[in-house]
Structures are given as C-alpha cells and as structure tokens.
Backbone bond lengths (Angstrom), bond angles and torsions (degrees), N, CA, C in turn:
res aa  C-N    CA-C-N  psi(-1)  N-CA   C-N-CA  omega(-1)  CA-C   N-CA-C  phi
1 M - - - 1.460 - - 1.551 111.05 -
2 K 1.294 117.09 142.71 1.441 120.95 179.85 1.374 112.19 -83.90
3 M 1.415 119.53 159.34 1.399 122.26 -176.20 1.603 108.89 -68.75
4 F 1.312 108.30 144.96 1.518 116.03 173.46 1.546 112.44 66.42
5 D 1.277 119.91 18.96 1.479 118.08 -176.23 1.478 113.69 -65.93
6 K 1.283 119.36 -33.83 1.338 128.91 -179.05 1.536 109.85 -112.78
7 H 1.363 117.29 132.50 1.404 124.33 178.24 1.444 119.29 -108.13
8 Y 1.349 116.79 121.86 1.445 122.12 -176.48 1.565 105.18 -132.00
9 A 1.343 110.70 157.02 1.445 116.53 179.18 1.571 103.18 -130.31
10 T 1.287 116.18 147.71 1.607 119.11 170.82 1.479 103.46 -65.74
11 S 1.369 113.06 155.77 1.413 115.93 177.75 1.544 118.53 -63.14
12 E 1.310 113.07 -26.64 1.473 121.99 174.53 1.570 108.99 -64.71
13 V 1.338 118.51 -47.31 1.435 123.65 -179.51 1.534 106.01 -63.70
14 A 1.344 118.03 -47.61 1.482 122.06 -170.86 1.497 104.82 -63.34
15 E 1.183 120.41 -38.03 1.553 127.54 -175.52 1.547 111.88 -73.52
16 T 1.333 119.37 -36.88 1.465 123.69 -171.25 1.487 117.39 -111.82
17 V 1.327 119.12 -12.11 1.378 116.34 -179.44 1.606 111.80 -112.83
18 P 1.383 116.21 127.42 1.457 118.26 -176.76 1.589 110.76 -51.84
19 L 1.300 114.53 144.58 1.395 123.13 -173.56 1.517 111.49 -62.29
20 D 1.475 117.47 -40.81 1.447 118.08 177.08 1.518 112.77 -57.26
21 I 1.323 119.36 -35.16 1.395 122.42 179.90 1.606 112.77 -71.00
22 Q 1.311 115.64 -43.45 1.398 120.78 171.57 1.529 114.10 -50.09
23 L 1.319 110.01 -52.53 1.514 120.47 -176.36 1.543 107.36 -66.73
24 L 1.285 124.76 -33.12 1.381 129.14 173.46 1.514 111.89 -61.93
25 L 1.209 119.76 -44.46 1.552 123.88 178.01 1.473 108.53 -61.00
26 W 1.403 115.20 -51.03 1.427 115.36 -176.88 1.564 111.48 -64.34
27 T 1.286 116.32 -32.21 1.406 117.34 172.85 1.536 120.32 -60.46
28 L 1.321 110.23 -38.18 1.432 114.14 176.50 1.509 113.91 -67.71
29 I 1.296 120.87 -32.92 1.433 124.95 168.14 1.455 109.87 -61.47
30 E 1.363 119.51 -49.10 1.490 121.69 -173.15 1.537 107.41 -63.93
31 R 1.230 116.77 -39.01 1.521 117.14 175.76 1.496 118.56 -57.77
32 R 1.410 115.24 -41.56 1.343 119.66 169.53 1.503 116.61 -56.73
33 K 1.368 115.93 -43.73 1.427 120.36 176.92 1.600 113.26 -68.20
34 E 1.329 116.42 -35.43 1.443 120.55 178.09 1.544 108.99 -67.46
35 D 1.395 117.03 -37.62 1.408 117.70 -177.59 1.594 110.31 -81.96
36 K 1.317 115.44 13.33 1.496 120.02 176.00 1.522 111.22 63.97
37 K 1.293 117.01 25.36 1.447 118.06 -179.38 1.515 109.34 -89.30
38 E 1.320 119.12 148.93 1.536 121.35 178.63 1.537 107.85 -67.15
39 V 1.319 110.26 132.02 1.491 118.68 177.90 1.484 111.39 -115.84
40 D 1.375 115.19 120.32 1.484 124.01 178.96 1.554 109.84 -70.17
41 Y 1.299 118.95 157.60 1.488 121.54 178.14 1.487 110.11 -70.34
42 L 1.308 122.49 -16.77 1.432 123.76 178.40 1.603 110.07 -119.69
43 Q 1.271 115.10 118.76 1.408 122.98 177.39 1.500 107.58 -112.14
44 V 1.291 115.27 133.29 1.465 120.44 -174.23 1.584 108.42 -116.54
45 F 1.328 115.90 137.35 1.522 119.42 -176.01 1.521 103.36 -133.72
46 N 1.360 113.69 120.02 1.448 122.40 170.28 1.492 109.87 -106.81
47 L 1.287 118.04 113.58 1.509 125.52 -176.40 1.589 109.84 -102.63
48 S 1.264 112.05 132.52 1.508 116.54 172.84 1.566 109.75 -137.87
49 I 1.341 115.59 161.92 1.399 117.50 174.64 1.517 111.29 -98.53
50 I 1.325 112.95 130.57 1.448 115.53 170.14 1.502 112.81 -124.77
51 V 1.370 115.57 164.20 1.504 116.19 -178.21 1.634 104.40 -114.73
52 V 1.331 110.76 123.78 1.487 119.46 177.21 1.428 105.73 -121.53
53 N 1.440 117.10 125.23 1.477 124.09 -178.01 1.496 113.21 46.72
54 G 1.385 111.33 47.47 1.514 114.49 -178.14 1.488 124.94 69.22
55 R 1.385 110.57 8.38 1.449 119.97 -177.13 1.546 109.38 -121.35
56 K 1.300 115.20 140.54 1.525 117.02 178.56 1.550 108.13 -76.10
57 S 1.314 117.32 142.05 1.408 128.79 179.70 1.478 112.14 -132.83
58 Q 1.327 120.41 156.97 1.416 121.18 172.88 1.488 110.81 -96.89
59 R 1.284 116.51 125.49 1.479 122.50 174.80 1.507 104.98 -97.55
60 I 1.272 119.13 136.03 1.414 123.82 176.79 1.550 109.25 -132.08
61 L 1.361 113.22 124.42 1.480 122.00 172.14 1.500 104.00 -102.23
62 H 1.337 122.54 112.56 1.372 128.36 178.33 1.492 110.54 -107.49
63 S 1.272 114.61 123.10 1.568 118.39 -178.60 1.520 116.85 -139.17
64 Q 1.216 117.25 163.67 1.443 120.29 173.90 1.545 110.39 -144.71
65 E 1.268 118.82 166.81 1.452 118.34 -176.49 1.572 116.15 -87.73
66 Q 1.335 111.08 -48.80 1.516 116.84 -177.64 1.498 113.04 -125.61
67 P 1.282 125.77 116.42 1.470 121.42 -10.37 1.475 110.00 -70.37
68 K 1.343 117.53 156.51 1.418 120.46 -177.37 1.459 111.75 -70.50
69 I 1.240 117.74 122.34 1.485 122.61 -178.23 1.602 106.26 -140.62
70 S 1.272 115.49 157.96 1.542 118.99 163.62 1.580 108.17 -156.23
71 F 1.269 110.22 150.09 1.461 117.30 -178.04 1.417 105.18 -142.68
72 I 1.309 115.75 139.15 1.506 127.15 178.56 1.463 108.60 -119.74
73 G 1.300 118.04 125.29 1.432 125.52 176.94 1.532 111.39 -134.18
74 D 1.350 114.69 150.53 1.485 117.01 170.31 1.436 108.93 -117.27
75 F 1.373 117.06 134.21 1.510 124.25 -167.22 1.504 109.02 -132.11
76 Q 1.346 117.03 144.02 1.486 122.84 170.26 1.548 105.88 -84.99
77 V 1.292 114.16 119.42 1.497 119.68 169.39 1.469 108.44 -129.89
78 F 1.313 120.49 173.00 1.417 127.13 -177.34 1.464 111.02 -67.08
79 E 1.330 118.73 -46.02 1.521 124.08 -173.77 1.532 111.90 -144.21
80 P 1.403 114.86 82.62 1.414 113.73 -178.81 1.548 114.75 -56.23
81 I 1.244 114.00 155.47 1.528 120.64 -177.74 1.589 112.52 -135.61
82 N 1.243 112.29 166.18 1.503 118.90 176.45 1.563 103.50 -112.41
83 A 1.346 118.28 116.26 1.521 118.26 -178.48 1.480 104.21 -166.69
84 K 1.373 110.83 169.43 1.454 120.67 176.38 1.624 102.82 -130.05
85 F 1.312 114.47 138.50 1.438 119.94 -178.86 1.549 109.46 -137.01
86 W 1.318 113.46 149.64 1.457 118.78 169.89 1.538 105.94 -117.23
87 V 1.272 112.74 145.98 1.468 118.39 167.54 1.558 105.91 -121.55
88 V 1.386 111.58 118.98 1.481 115.78 -173.26 1.495 105.15 -116.29
89 D 1.306 116.89 131.58 1.401 124.11 175.38 1.536 112.85 -98.10
90 S 1.354 116.00 115.84 1.407 123.73 -179.03 1.460 105.40 -129.48
91 G 1.353 122.54 44.96 1.383 129.91 -173.35 1.621 107.54 101.32
92 D 1.290 115.44 -40.71 1.479 120.37 172.69 1.506 105.59 -125.25
93 G 1.355 115.54 150.46 1.466 117.97 173.49 1.506 115.55 -80.03
94 I 1.290 120.73 132.32 1.444 122.57 -172.32 1.491 103.68 -126.15
95 L 1.394 119.99 117.19 1.485 126.01 177.97 1.530 102.44 -88.11
96 M 1.349 114.37 127.79 1.480 120.35 -177.01 1.496 111.18 -149.36
97 Y 1.195 119.06 163.93 1.460 126.77 162.74 1.483 110.18 -72.74
98 P 1.366 122.09 142.07 1.450 118.53 179.98 1.475 114.42 -53.34
99 E 1.340 115.51 -44.59 1.575 117.84 -179.37 1.542 115.49 -60.71
100 Q 1.397 114.65 -9.76 1.441 117.12 174.63 1.482 113.40 -86.81
101 Y 1.275 122.85 -3.30 1.437 126.22 -177.03 1.461 109.51 -77.10
C-alpha cells in the first residue's frame, strides 16, 4: 500500500475543523505525491489567519522532516483558523492535533 492512500481524521479534528480545510490539507499531500516528490510519514501543517486586501485568508506552512521541505501558501476558505496539525501515515493517513499522538 502506498503512503497516505486512505484519509482519516480523529474525531476531535472532524468535529472542530471545517471540512474545506481538512480537504485542503489532504490535497497538499496528494500534490506532492503527484509531483513524484518524496513524502515523509509525518506531515506538519501550521495554519494561521492573514488579511489580504481586507479579506481573511488561510495561510498554511506545510513541512516534513525527511527530506526537509517547507511550503507556504495562502488560500481562500470559508472560515480560516489558527491551528497546528500532523498527518501521520501508519498504513493509513490520520489527520490529528499533535497532542493526540
């Protein structure tokens, strides 16, 4: 089985994080895979709210340890949030808050 083929979220994430943001995080991982870039078993997402042209946007810093990468992107979502998430692959990808690990 390939890494992050199945996508799950802990119940706490599913209940507190807007679905469009959850899907966006999974899309960022899938893009790395589609671009044939190495994907570490631990993906880290730091989300913050920024204001662009008077409008709130979601800023996402996506990083991994091996190989060391980081990506910053700004996205329009319905309700931006401030949060940190891990996606851990242990056969299936699980989106969680770091303190849930």
